[in-house]
C-alpha positions as CSV (number, residue, x, y, z in Angstrom):
1,M,36.3,56.9,69.4
2,H,36.6,56.0,73.0
3,L,36.0,58.3,76.0
4,A,37.5,56.7,79.0
5,G,41.3,57.1,78.4
6,P,43.4,59.7,80.3
7,N,45.4,62.5,78.8
8,F,43.2,62.9,75.7
9,S,44.0,66.6,75.3
10,R,45.7,66.7,71.9
11,A,45.9,68.5,68.7
12,S,45.5,66.2,65.7
13,A,45.1,66.1,61.9
14,I,44.5,63.5,59.2
15,T,47.1,60.9,58.3
16,L,47.3,59.0,55.0
17,L,49.5,56.0,54.1
18,M,49.6,54.6,50.6
19,I,49.4,50.8,50.8
20,G,49.0,49.8,47.2
21,S,50.7,50.4,43.9
22,L,50.2,53.8,42.2
23,A,47.2,53.9,39.8
24,A,45.4,56.5,37.8
25,H,45.0,59.8,39.5
26,T,41.2,59.4,40.0
27,A,40.4,60.7,43.5
28,P,41.3,64.1,45.1
29,Y,43.4,62.4,47.7
30,D,45.4,60.4,45.1
31,S,49.1,61.2,44.5
32,A,50.1,61.1,40.9
33,K,53.6,60.1,41.9
34,P,55.3,58.7,45.0
35,L,55.7,61.3,47.8
36,P,59.2,61.7,49.1
37,K,58.2,62.5,52.6
38,A,55.2,62.6,55.0
39,T,52.8,65.4,53.9
40,L,50.0,67.2,55.7
41,F,46.6,66.5,54.2
42,A,45.2,69.7,52.8
43,P,47.2,71.9,55.2
44,G,45.5,75.1,56.3
45,I,42.1,73.7,55.2
46,I,41.6,70.2,56.6
47,S,44.7,70.0,58.7
48,T,45.0,73.1,60.8
49,G,46.0,74.1,64.3
50,D,42.7,72.6,65.5
51,Y,42.0,69.1,66.8
52,E,40.9,67.1,63.7
53,S,40.4,63.3,63.4
54,H,38.1,60.5,62.2
55,A,37.9,61.2,58.4
56,T,35.5,59.5,56.0
57,F,34.9,60.0,52.3
58,T,32.0,59.6,49.9
59,P,32.7,56.8,47.3
60,D,34.0,59.3,44.7
61,G,36.4,60.9,47.2
62,R,35.1,64.4,46.6
63,E,33.3,64.9,49.9
64,M,35.0,64.5,53.2
65,Y,33.5,64.4,56.7
66,F,35.7,64.6,59.8
67,L,35.8,65.8,63.5
68,K,36.8,69.0,65.0
69,M,36.8,69.3,68.7
70,A,38.2,71.2,71.7
71,P,41.7,70.6,73.0
72,T,40.2,68.8,76.0
73,F,38.8,66.1,73.6
74,S,35.2,67.4,74.1
75,R,32.6,69.3,72.2
76,W,32.8,67.1,69.1
77,S,31.2,68.3,65.9
78,I,31.3,66.7,62.4
79,F,32.5,69.0,59.7
80,V,32.3,68.6,55.9
81,S,34.6,69.8,53.1
82,R,34.0,69.3,49.4
83,Y,36.6,69.1,46.6
84,K,35.8,71.6,43.8
85,D,37.8,73.9,41.5
86,G,41.0,72.0,42.3
87,G,40.9,72.2,46.1
88,W,39.1,71.4,49.3
89,S,36.4,73.9,50.4
90,P,36.6,75.6,53.8
91,P,35.1,73.0,56.2
92,E,31.7,73.8,57.6
93,V,29.7,72.1,60.4
94,A,27.6,69.4,58.8
95,P,23.9,70.2,58.6
96,F,23.0,67.4,61.1
97,S,25.7,68.3,63.6
98,G,26.7,71.2,65.8
99,Q,24.1,70.8,68.5
100,Y,25.1,67.7,70.4
101,Q,28.3,65.7,70.6
102,D,28.6,63.9,67.3
103,A,31.6,61.8,66.3
104,D,33.0,58.7,64.4
105,P,31.4,59.5,61.0
106,Y,31.4,56.6,58.4
107,I,29.9,56.5,54.9
108,T,29.3,53.1,53.5
109,A,31.1,51.9,50.4
110,D,28.0,52.3,48.2
111,G,27.4,55.8,49.5
112,K,23.9,55.0,50.6
113,H,24.2,55.3,54.4
114,F,26.0,57.6,56.9
115,Y,26.7,56.2,60.4
116,F,27.9,58.2,63.4
117,I,27.7,58.3,67.2
118,S,25.9,61.0,69.2
119,D,24.7,61.8,72.7
120,R,21.5,63.5,71.2
121,P,18.2,62.5,72.8
122,V,16.3,59.5,71.3
123,E,13.0,61.1,72.0
124,A,12.2,64.5,70.4
125,G,12.4,67.3,73.0
126,G,14.4,65.2,75.4
127,G,17.7,66.1,77.0
128,R,21.2,65.1,76.1
129,Q,22.0,61.4,76.8
130,S,24.7,60.4,79.3
131,H,26.3,58.1,76.7
132,H,26.8,57.9,73.0
133,D,24.6,55.8,70.7
134,I,24.9,54.8,67.0
135,W,22.8,56.7,64.5
136,V,22.3,56.3,60.7
137,M,21.2,58.5,57.9
138,D,20.1,57.5,54.4
139,K,21.2,59.2,51.1
140,T,18.3,61.1,49.5
141,D,18.0,63.3,46.4
142,S,18.4,66.3,48.6
143,G,21.2,65.1,50.8
144,W,21.1,63.0,54.0
145,S,17.9,62.0,55.7
146,A,17.1,62.8,59.3
147,P,19.3,60.7,61.7
148,R,17.7,57.4,62.8
149,H,18.5,55.8,66.2
150,L,19.6,52.1,65.9
151,P,17.7,49.7,68.1
152,A,18.9,47.5,70.9
153,P,20.9,45.2,71.1
154,I,23.2,47.4,69.0
155,N,22.8,50.4,71.3
156,S,23.0,49.9,75.0
157,D,23.1,52.1,78.2
158,A,26.9,52.4,77.7
159,D,29.0,54.1,75.0
160,E,29.0,52.7,71.5
161,F,31.5,54.0,69.0
162,Y,33.1,53.7,65.6
163,P,30.4,52.0,63.5
164,I,31.6,50.4,60.3
165,A,28.8,49.1,58.2
166,L,29.0,46.8,55.2
167,K,26.8,46.9,52.1
168,N,25.0,43.7,53.3
169,G,23.9,45.5,56.5
170,T,26.4,43.9,58.8
171,L,27.8,46.4,61.4
172,Y,31.0,46.3,63.3
173,F,31.3,48.7,66.3
174,G,33.0,49.2,69.6
175,S,31.2,49.2,73.0
176,Q,31.9,49.7,76.6
177,R,28.9,47.7,77.7
178,K,29.1,45.7,80.9
179,E,29.9,42.3,79.4
180,A,33.0,43.7,77.6
181,N,36.3,41.8,78.4
182,G,38.2,45.0,79.0
183,V,37.6,48.8,78.8
184,G,36.2,48.2,75.4
185,D,35.4,45.4,73.0
186,I,34.6,45.0,69.2
187,Y,31.1,43.6,68.3
188,R,29.5,42.4,65.1
189,A,25.8,42.9,64.4
190,A,24.2,40.8,61.6
191,P,20.8,42.0,60.3
192,Q,17.8,39.6,60.8
193,K,14.3,39.4,59.4
194,G,12.0,42.0,60.7
195,G,14.7,44.6,61.2
196,S,16.3,43.2,64.3
197,Y,20.0,42.4,64.7
198,A,22.0,39.5,66.2
199,V,24.9,41.0,68.1
200,E,28.0,39.0,69.0
201,N,31.2,39.8,70.9
202,L,34.1,38.9,68.6
203,G,35.9,37.3,71.5
204,L,39.5,36.2,71.6
205,P,42.0,36.9,70.1
206,V,40.5,40.2,68.9
207,N,39.0,41.2,72.3
208,T,41.1,40.8,75.4
209,G,41.4,42.3,78.9
210,A,43.0,45.4,77.2
211,G,40.9,47.9,75.3
212,E,39.7,47.3,71.8
213,Y,37.9,50.4,70.6
214,E,37.8,50.8,66.9
215,A,37.7,48.3,64.0
216,F,37.6,48.8,60.3
217,V,36.6,45.7,58.3
218,T,36.7,45.2,54.5
219,E,33.5,44.3,52.7
220,D,34.3,40.6,52.4
221,E,35.2,40.5,56.2
222,R,38.7,39.2,55.5
223,L,40.8,42.1,56.8
224,M,40.4,44.1,60.0
225,L,42.3,47.2,61.2
226,L,42.0,48.0,64.9
227,A,42.8,50.7,67.4
228,I,43.8,49.0,70.7
229,T,45.2,50.2,74.0
230,R,47.1,48.5,76.9
231,R,48.4,45.5,74.9
232,P,51.9,44.3,76.0
233,D,53.5,45.1,72.6
234,S,52.0,48.6,72.4
235,L,54.4,51.3,71.3
236,G,52.3,54.1,72.9
237,D,49.0,55.0,74.3
238,I,46.7,53.5,71.6
239,D,48.2,51.6,68.6
240,L,46.9,50.4,65.3
241,Y,46.8,46.6,64.6
242,V,45.9,44.3,61.8
243,S,44.1,41.0,61.8
244,H,42.9,38.7,59.0
245,K,40.2,36.0,58.6
246,Q,41.8,32.5,58.7
247,A,40.8,29.4,56.9
248,D,38.8,28.2,59.9
249,G,36.7,31.4,59.8
250,K,38.3,32.9,62.9
251,W,40.2,36.2,63.2
252,S,44.0,35.9,63.6
253,E,45.9,37.4,66.5
254,P,46.1,41.1,65.9
255,V,49.6,42.3,64.9
256,N,51.0,45.7,65.8
257,L,51.5,47.8,62.7
258,G,54.9,48.9,64.0
259,P,56.7,52.3,64.3
260,E,56.0,53.4,60.7
261,I,52.4,53.8,61.8
262,N,52.4,53.8,65.6
263,S,54.2,56.2,67.9
264,P,54.8,56.6,71.6
265,A,51.7,58.8,71.6
266,R,48.3,57.8,70.2
267,E,46.8,56.5,66.9
268,L,43.1,56.2,66.2
269,S,40.5,55.8,63.4
270,P,42.1,53.4,60.9
271,K,40.3,53.2,57.6
272,L,41.0,52.5,54.0
273,T,40.0,55.2,51.5
274,P,37.2,54.3,49.1
275,N,39.6,53.4,46.3
276,A,41.5,51.1,48.6
277,K,44.9,52.7,47.9
278,Y,45.4,54.5,51.3
279,L,45.3,53.8,54.9
280,I,44.0,56.8,56.7
281,W,44.2,57.4,60.4
282,M,44.7,60.0,63.1
283,S,48.1,60.2,64.7
284,C,49.5,62.1,67.7
285,R,53.2,62.2,67.9
286,E,55.6,64.7,69.4
287,P,58.4,66.1,67.1
288,A,61.9,66.5,68.2
289,L,62.9,70.1,68.9
290,P,65.7,71.5,66.7
291,A,69.1,71.2,68.2
292,K,70.1,74.7,67.1
293,P,67.0,76.8,66.6
294,Q,67.0,80.2,65.0
295,R,65.5,83.1,66.8
296,R,62.0,83.8,65.4
297,T,60.2,87.1,64.9
298,T,56.9,87.9,66.5
299,A,55.1,87.1,63.2
300,E,56.9,83.7,62.9
301,V,56.0,82.7,66.5
302,L,52.4,83.6,66.0
303,Q,52.2,81.8,62.7
304,E,53.6,78.7,64.3
305,L,51.2,78.9,67.2
306,H,48.2,79.0,64.8
307,A,49.4,76.6,62.1
308,P,49.3,72.8,61.7
309,G,51.8,71.2,64.0
310,N,51.4,73.8,66.8
311,G,51.3,71.2,69.6
312,L,47.8,72.5,70.7
313,G,47.3,71.6,74.4
314,D,50.8,72.4,75.5
315,I,49.6,73.6,78.9
316,L,48.3,70.1,79.6
317,P,50.3,67.0,80.5
318,D,51.4,64.5,77.9
319,R,50.9,66.9,75.0
320,C,51.8,66.0,71.5
321,L,52.0,67.1,67.9
322,C,49.5,65.3,65.6
323,R,50.6,65.1,62.0
324,A,48.7,64.2,58.8
325,S,51.1,62.4,56.5
326,V,51.1,60.4,53.3
327,K,53.7,57.7,52.5
328,T,53.9,55.3,49.6
329,A,54.2,51.5,50.1
330,N,57.8,51.6,48.9
331,E,58.7,53.7,51.9
332,I,57.3,51.1,54.4
333,D,59.1,47.9,55.1
334,A,57.1,46.8,58.2
335,T,55.7,43.3,57.7
336,P,52.2,44.1,58.8
337,I,51.9,46.8,56.2
338,M,53.1,44.4,53.5
339,M,50.4,42.0,54.8
340,I,47.8,44.7,54.3
341,A,49.1,45.3,50.8
342,H,49.0,41.6,50.1
343,W,45.4,41.3,51.2
344,L,44.4,44.3,49.2
345,S,46.0,42.8,46.1
346,A,44.0,39.6,46.6
347,L,40.8,41.7,47.0
348,R,41.6,44.0,44.0
349,H,38.7,42.7,42.0
350,S,36.2,42.5,44.8
351,A,33.1,44.7,44.6
352,W,34.2,47.0,47.4
353,C,37.6,47.8,45.8
354,M,37.5,50.7,43.5
355,A,41.2,50.8,42.8
356,T,42.3,50.5,39.1
């Protein structure tokens, strides 16, 4: 999640796109059959009239953490919902959140670690920081451990965001540190002996003079999904892109995922679900008003104002409707999406891929 962009007052929800073939119905977010149209994710429970984004799941898909925040893109808190008795529980503020600004949750593929960013103080008893650092918690028998602040050179005196950690300890994250090429760059941190990290800027063609904020990377580091702003081929404010590792070990030029994923508004937080069958992201897009609307009653107007798709933030400029949708691969003909599906097929038997 980046902080510097203008007009970030938007309602949002969670968006899913199926990118692989249908398999056994094994996770709560799975669809037993192709969905004929875009569908809100857990409407009225996860997807509401609030601002929701940045979802992450436990490996079994039965516990989901995500953000809720104010319409002004502030006062971030991490919420949790659990799948039980055939449905998602009412979301609650996660036990470690609710005091400071916490965002960008990510649970590792093995379920052992939970990363997030926060402006909480590093020293006990201190005040709120002026920037956001990366923190991590470890899985214990009783839940998650106390948050632990990651050392420099991962954290800096600037904003760090969107940590994606691999099972081998490698960490990808965004940062607005001084040496960034644009308003934000993607970095890779490799663990070293003694608990230190070697941090490198990914450089061209991933990082440019635009703004590269968020990057999801598969466990074998062959596929990268990015949230990027200000590129010449952008369809909107922030778009999602895909890059893959080439034979020479370098990342390919990121390719825009096209209008099936991106909109004239803003897309953020690209991830694959733990079973590798879905692309999940946050999307802000403004729907077309009906050409011949029917007059609504007071109850209908109030219901619309407090329901998913209510356009929260209407009094602010550049408002939009943020939808959470699910589509199957058969409904998508954009080449980049097919490239993602191809790479997932090649990775189907990798340790990180739980799809059957």
